[in-house]
C-alpha positions in Angstrom: -48.2 -48.4 35.8 -50.7 -46.7 33.5 -54.3 -47.3 34.8 -56.8 -48.9 32.4 -59.1 -46.6 30.5 -62.8 -46.5 31.4 -63.8 -48.5 28.3 -62.3 -51.9 28.2 -62.9 -55.3 26.6 -63.5 -56.0 22.9 -65.5 -52.8 22.5 -62.5 -50.7 23.3 -60.2 -52.6 21.0 -62.8 -52.5 18.1 -63.2 -48.8 18.7 -59.4 -48.2 18.5 -59.3 -50.1 15.2 -62.3 -48.3 13.8 -60.8 -44.9 14.8 -57.7 -45.8 12.9 -59.7 -46.6 9.8 -58.7 -50.2 9.6 -61.8 -52.0 10.9 -64.6 -52.2 8.3 -67.8 -54.0 8.1 -66.2 -57.3 6.9 -64.6 -58.1 10.3 -66.4 -55.7 12.7 -68.8 -58.3 14.1 -66.0 -60.8 14.8 -63.8 -58.2 16.6 -66.7 -57.0 18.6 -67.7 -60.5 19.6 -64.3 -62.0 20.5 -62.7 -60.8 23.7 -58.9 -60.8 23.3 -58.6 -60.8 27.1 -60.3 -64.2 27.2 -57.4 -65.7 25.2 -54.4 -63.9 26.5 -52.9 -65.9 29.4 -53.1 -64.7 33.0 -49.4 -63.8 32.9 -47.7 -61.7 30.2 -44.2 -60.3 29.9 -42.8 -56.8 29.5 -39.2 -55.4 29.4 -37.8 -55.1 32.9 -37.1 -51.4 33.6 -34.3 -52.2 36.0 -32.6 -54.6 33.6 -33.6 -54.4 29.9 -31.9 -57.7 29.2 -34.7 -59.4 31.0 -38.5 -59.6 30.6 -40.6 -59.5 33.8 -43.9 -61.2 34.3 -47.1 -59.2 34.8 -50.3 -60.8 36.1 -53.9 -60.3 35.1 -54.5 -58.3 38.4 -52.0 -55.6 37.4 -53.6 -52.6 35.6 -50.8 -52.9 32.9 -52.2 -56.3 31.9 -55.6 -54.8 30.7 -53.9 -51.7 29.3 -51.7 -53.9 27.0 -54.3 -56.5 26.1 -56.9 -54.0 25.0 -54.5 -51.8 23.0 -53.3 -52.2 19.5 -50.0 -53.7 20.5 -48.3 -57.1 20.5 -48.2 -58.9 23.9 -45.5 -61.3 24.9 -47.4 -64.4 26.2 -44.5 -66.9 26.6 -40.8 -66.7 27.2 -38.0 -69.2 26.8 -40.3 -71.9 25.4 -42.4 -71.9 28.5 -39.5 -72.3 31.0 -38.4 -68.8 32.1 -34.6 -68.7 32.6 -34.5 -65.9 35.2 -35.5 -65.5 38.9 -39.0 -64.6 39.8 -40.4 -65.8 36.5 -38.3 -63.4 34.4 -37.5 -64.5 30.9 -34.7 -63.9 28.4 -36.4 -64.4 25.0 -40.0 -64.0 23.8 -41.1 -67.3 22.2 -44.8 -66.7 21.7 -46.9 -63.6 21.5 -50.4 -62.3 20.8 -49.9 -60.3 17.6 -50.8 -56.6 17.2 -54.5 -56.6 16.5 -54.2 -54.3 13.5 -51.7 -56.7 12.0 -54.0 -59.6 12.7 -56.8 -57.7 10.9 -54.6 -56.9 8.0 -53.7 -60.6 7.6 -57.3 -61.7 7.8 -58.3 -59.2 5.2 -55.5 -60.4 2.9 -56.6 -64.0 3.5 -60.0 -63.0 2.1 -62.1 -65.9 3.4 -65.7 -66.1 2.1 -68.8 -67.9 3.5 -68.1 -71.6 3.6 -64.3 -71.2 3.3 -62.3 -73.9 5.1 -59.1 -72.5 6.7 -56.0 -74.1 8.2 -54.2 -71.9 10.7 -50.6 -72.8 11.5 -49.5 -71.4 14.9 -52.5 -71.3 17.3 -50.7 -69.4 20.0 -53.4 -67.9 22.4 -56.3 -69.0 20.1 -57.4 -65.4 19.5 -56.8 -65.5 15.7 -58.6 -68.9 15.4 -61.5 -67.4 17.4 -61.9 -64.5 15.0 -61.9 -66.9 12.1 -64.5 -69.1 13.8 -66.7 -66.1 14.6 -66.7 -65.2 10.9 -66.8 -68.6 9.3 -68.0 -71.1 11.9 -65.8 -73.3 14.1 -66.5 -76.3 11.9 -64.6 -74.5 9.0 -61.4 -73.8 10.9 -58.5 -76.2 11.9 -55.5 -75.0 13.9 -52.1 -76.6 14.6 -49.8 -75.7 17.4 -46.4 -77.2 18.1 -46.2 -76.3 21.8 -48.4 -78.7 23.9 -48.9 -76.2 26.6 -50.0 -73.4 24.2 -52.3 -75.9 22.4 -54.0 -76.9 25.7 -54.5 -73.3 26.6 -56.0 -72.3 23.2 -58.2 -75.4 23.1 -59.7 -74.6 26.5 -60.2 -70.9 25.8 -61.8 -71.6 22.5 -64.2 -74.1 24.0 -65.1 -71.7 26.9 -65.9 -69.0 24.3 -68.3 -71.3 22.4 -65.9 -71.6 19.4 -64.7 -75.2 19.6 -62.0 -75.0 16.8 -60.1 -78.3 16.6 -56.6 -77.5 17.8 -54.1 -80.2 16.8 -50.8 -80.5 18.7 -47.9 -81.1 16.2 -45.5 -79.6 13.7 -47.4 -77.0 11.7 -45.0 -77.3 8.9 -46.7 -80.7 8.1 -50.1 -79.0 7.9 -53.1 -81.1 8.7 -53.5 -83.7 6.0 -56.3 -85.6 7.6 -58.5 -82.4 7.5 -57.4 -81.3 4.0 -58.1 -79.9 1.5 -58.4 -76.3 2.5 -59.4 -73.1 0.7 -57.0 -71.0 2.7 -53.9 -71.6 4.8 -52.7 -68.8 7.2 -49.5 -69.1 9.2 -49.0 -66.9 12.2 -45.4 -68.2 12.5 -42.8 -67.0 10.1 -41.1 -69.2 7.6 -38.2 -68.7 5.1 -38.5 -72.2 3.5 -42.2 -72.4 2.8 -43.4 -76.0 3.6 -44.8 -77.6 0.5 -47.4 -79.4 2.6 -49.3 -76.1 2.9 -49.5 -75.9 -0.9 -50.4 -79.5 -1.4 -53.2 -79.3 1.1 -54.8 -76.2 -0.5 -57.3 -76.5 -3.3 -56.4 -75.0 -6.7 -57.4 -71.3 -6.6 -56.8 -71.2 -2.9 -54.4 -69.0 -0.9 -51.5 -69.6 1.4 -50.6 -66.5 3.5 -47.6 -66.3 5.7 -44.9 -64.0 7.1 -41.9 -64.8 4.9 -38.3 -63.6 4.9 -35.3 -64.3 7.1 -34.6 -64.1 10.8 -31.8 -61.5 9.9 -34.2 -59.0 8.3 -37.6 -59.8 9.7 -40.4 -60.8 7.3 -43.0 -59.6 4.9 -46.5 -60.8 4.4 -46.4 -63.2 1.5 -49.6 -64.1 -0.4 -49.4 -67.2 -2.6 -52.1 -68.3 -5.0 -52.2 -72.1 -5.6 -52.4 -73.2 -9.3 -53.8 -76.4 -10.8 -50.3 -77.6 -11.5 -49.4 -77.9 -7.8 -47.3 -74.7 -7.7 -48.0 -71.5 -5.8 -46.7 -68.0 -6.3 -47.3 -64.4 -5.3 -45.8 -61.2 -4.0 -44.8 -59.8 -0.6 -47.6 -57.4 0.4 -46.2 -55.5 3.5 -44.0 -55.9 6.5 -45.2 -58.5 9.0 -43.0 -59.5 12.0 -43.8 -62.8 13.8 -42.2 -65.5 15.9 -40.5 -68.2 13.7 -41.5 -71.8 13.1 -39.4 -73.5 15.7 -37.6 -75.5 13.1 -36.5 -72.4 11.3 -35.3 -70.1 14.0 -32.0 -68.3 13.5 -29.0 -68.5 15.9 -30.1 -68.0 19.5 -28.1 -66.9 22.5 -25.5 -64.2 22.8 -23.4 -63.3 19.9 -20.3 -64.2 21.9 -21.4 -67.8 21.5 -20.7 -67.6 17.8 -17.8 -65.0 17.5 -14.3 -65.8 18.6 -12.6 -62.4 18.6 -9.2 -64.0 19.3 -9.3 -66.0 16.0 -7.1 -64.9 13.0 -8.9 -62.6 10.6 -8.7 -61.2 7.0 -8.8 -57.4 6.8 -10.2 -55.3 4.1 -12.1 -52.0 3.5 -15.6 -51.8 2.0 -17.7 -49.2 0.3 -20.9 -50.7 1.7 -22.6 -48.2 3.9 -23.2 -50.2 7.1 -25.9 -47.7 8.1 -28.1 -49.4 5.4 -27.9 -52.6 7.4 -28.9 -51.2 10.8 -32.6 -51.0 10.9 -34.8 -54.1 10.8 -37.1 -52.4 8.3 -34.2 -51.4 6.0 -34.8 -52.4 2.3 -31.1 -53.2 2.0 -31.1 -55.4 5.0 -34.1 -57.3 3.7 -32.4 -57.9 0.4 -29.1 -59.0 2.0 -31.0 -61.4 4.3 -32.7 -63.0 1.2 -29.4 -63.4 -0.6 -27.2 -64.4 2.3 -28.7 -67.4 4.2 -28.2 -67.9 7.9 -27.1 -64.4 8.7 -27.4 -62.8 12.1 -26.3 -59.4 13.3 -25.6 -57.4 16.5 -24.4 -53.7 16.6 -22.7 -51.6 19.2 -22.6 -47.8 19.2 -20.1 -45.5 20.8 -21.4 -43.8 23.9 -19.7 -40.5 23.2 -22.2 -39.4 20.5 -19.6 -39.6 17.7 -21.8 -41.8 15.5 -19.2 -44.5 15.4 -20.5 -48.1 15.6 -19.5 -51.7 14.9 -21.6 -54.4 13.2 -20.9 -58.0 14.0 -22.3 -60.5 11.5 -22.3 -64.2 12.1 -24.0 -67.4 10.9 -23.9 -69.7 13.9 -21.2 -72.0 12.3 -18.1 -70.1 13.4 -17.9 -67.7 10.4 -18.2 -64.0 11.4 -17.3 -60.5 10.2 -17.1 -57.1 11.8 -17.6 -53.7 10.1 -16.5 -50.5 11.7 -18.3 -47.3 10.7 -16.6 -43.9 11.4 -18.5 -40.9 10.1 -16.6 -39.1 7.4 -14.2 -41.9 6.8 -13.5 -43.3 3.3 -14.9 -46.8 3.5 -15.4 -49.0 6.5 -12.8 -51.4 8.0 -13.8 -55.1 7.8 -12.5 -58.1 9.6 -13.8 -61.6 8.8 -13.0 -65.1 10.0 -14.0 -68.6 8.8 -14.0 -70.7 5.7 -17.2 -68.9 4.7 -16.3 -65.4 3.7 -19.4 -63.9 5.2 -18.9 -60.3 4.5 -17.9 -61.0 0.9 -21.4 -62.5 0.5 -22.9 -59.5 2.2 -21.0 -57.1 -0.1 -22.1 -59.0 -3.2 -25.7 -58.9 -2.1 -25.6 -55.2 -1.3 -24.2 -54.6 -4.8 -27.1 -56.5 -6.3 -29.5 -54.4 -4.3 -27.9 -51.2 -5.7 -27.9 -52.5 -9.3 -31.6 -53.3 -9.0 -32.7 -49.7 -7.9 -32.7 -50.3 -4.2 -35.9 -52.5 -4.1 -38.2 -52.5 -1.1 -39.5 -55.8 0.2 -42.7 -55.3 -1.6 -40.9 -55.9 -5.0 -40.0 -59.4 -4.0 -42.1 -62.5 -4.7 -41.9 -66.3 -4.4 -42.8 -69.3 -6.4 -43.2 -72.7 -4.7 -43.0 -76.0 -6.6 -43.0 -79.6 -5.4 -39.2 -79.6 -5.7 -38.2 -76.2 -4.2 -38.6 -72.5 -4.2 -37.4 -69.6 -6.3 -37.5 -66.0 -5.2 -38.0 -63.2 -7.8 -38.0 -59.5 -8.1 -41.0 -57.7 -9.7 -42.0 -60.7 -11.9 -41.4 -64.5 -11.8 -39.2 -64.3 -14.8 -36.7 -62.1 -12.9 -35.2 -64.5 -10.4 -33.1 -63.4 -7.4 -29.7 -65.0 -7.6 
């Protein structure tokens, strides 16, 4: 374990952010006043060195706890929706986390609250983000919603103990907080692909809705929507921003074998798609494919002999799946697909669209939300994504 550094607490964290040039005068007082360690639970989780498929618990008394909490890193604060599946408190999946402080700061800056601004936060988590908002704006101007009753109780208690008694509502954040509306700003710390219209409806014209938006397949980008007088909202993706998903919008969970039957009959073909463009979570091609092909999930396996060969398995949770074999130097990649939905045909068409449109990064995408739906666009609202 790495021992904690001599300087700890919020002063250390604020110093790290200042040294990286991201903490300015606008949020300096809040970050100096709010102790992240007050809000992070007494137990966090980290990958188990003996078995990377599991996450092991680390208590507040372990030096690693303070090292992680007062560093610019995300911290896993809940596994398996609060019921760890493994022995000795080990968990399989992270289901809540304390976000990386520099990302928290970037979102708060993009939110751009002013004195007197009323803010709805969706996804309270530990309560740290709500505390920063309250330290800047006053607890009376912040309302937070958390779907998990245990997390809501924890945050409510920690906020009260810190003298920042933000109302923490227990419920589905996708519904917003109508009884407390209207708001000047809505900030979601849980990702969404289908942006709930309730967030737009509960925001004053001229206000802002800020959220991580994208797909579970390709992670998310920070989407900043400005609300118009006509009840619509639109805006661009600003940057990458990875977060836990709204629980109602999670992708397929569990092992890929739960969704792929390798003994099923398949259709075979060869593709010119370069599967290497789909490997990385931050790949522009992968983001575009995720936007155009709903419900997609992926796992990849690489040859242990250093040959560079690998296989991608793509699936949608309904029984449709495809595999793509990459062999360096080969002409094309072998494809097998199964199911009524020809999943790889959709991926191939989406990849071709991405190439035709000059390989756009996620920051070229934008979204318009109306009372009846959503449309995604590239560069400008009059260039819709198919």
